[in-house]
N, C-alpha and C positions, 0 to 999 in steps of 0.2 A: 579794264573791269574784267576784275576775278567771275572767273563762274560759279555755279554752285556744285560739293561736292554731289556726285551723280548716289540716291541714296538704295538705287538696287546693282550696286558693287561688290559683286560677294565676299574681294579681298576687307568689307570695312562691317563682315557682320562679328557677332562676338563665341571665343568660341565656350565648349561646354563648362569648361573654369570658369570663366566670368560670369556666364549666365548664373551657373549654380551660387556666386558671392553676392549677384545683383538680387536673386530672390527672397535669398536669406538677410541681407539688406533691407530689404521690402517689406518681408516679415515683420523683420522686429519695427521699421517706425512705422505697418501698421497696429499693430501691437501697443505703440505706442500711445499711437492714435486712440486707438480704442480705450485703452487706458485714461487718458486724459477723459474720452467723453462719459467716463465712468465717475470718476473724480468730478468732475460737475455735475451728473446726475447725482453723486452720494455727499458730496463733501467731503471726502476723504481723501489725501493723497493728495492736493487741487498744488502746492507749490513742485512736491516733485515731480507729479505729471509735466507739468511746464514745462518745466526746467530739461527734463528728460526729451521732450519732441526740439525741445531749442538746443541741447547739447550734441541729441543726434541731427540735424538738418547740417548746424556748423562744422563738427568730423567730418562729417562724410562729404561734405562740398569740399573741407579743407584737403583733407585724404585724398579725394576725385583731383585738386585742383597739383599738389603735390605729385601725385602717381599717373599726371598727365592723363587723367582718362582710361585707366587702365585697373577694370575693376580685380584682375587679378593682383596687382600690388600688392605688396606683406605691408604696407602703414594702409590698405582699405582694409584689407583679412584684418588688421587689428582691433580697427574701427569696426569692425562687424562684431569679433569676436568679443571685443569689449561691451561691447549694448548687447552682448549673448549674455554675456556676465552679469550685466546689471538686472536682464531680467529673472534671470537661477535665483537671485539675490531678493528681489520682489517676490517673485512665489513665496521663496523659504520666509520671508517676514510675513506676508500674509498666512501661509497657512501654520504658522508658529503662534501668531495670536489668533486665529482659531481656534 
């Protein structure tokens, strides 16, 4: 029977770079969830909001699976940048439409 890893092991802590990328990914994901709430409340952007949340879930999970859990892997970084660009484009669309 194998024992569970020790959660207090200092070698398992995230590096500063991994923490920054995790924070960026979490911020973008929470922005997408916020947009989803706004979409349901206002009735606008519903297909985009649902698709963006689903795309982020599959994108982040797939990138982390291929990167073997490394949050500073270039594949995970590209996912974060991709969703950052989607947010910038969305802000541009909304500001241009107002």
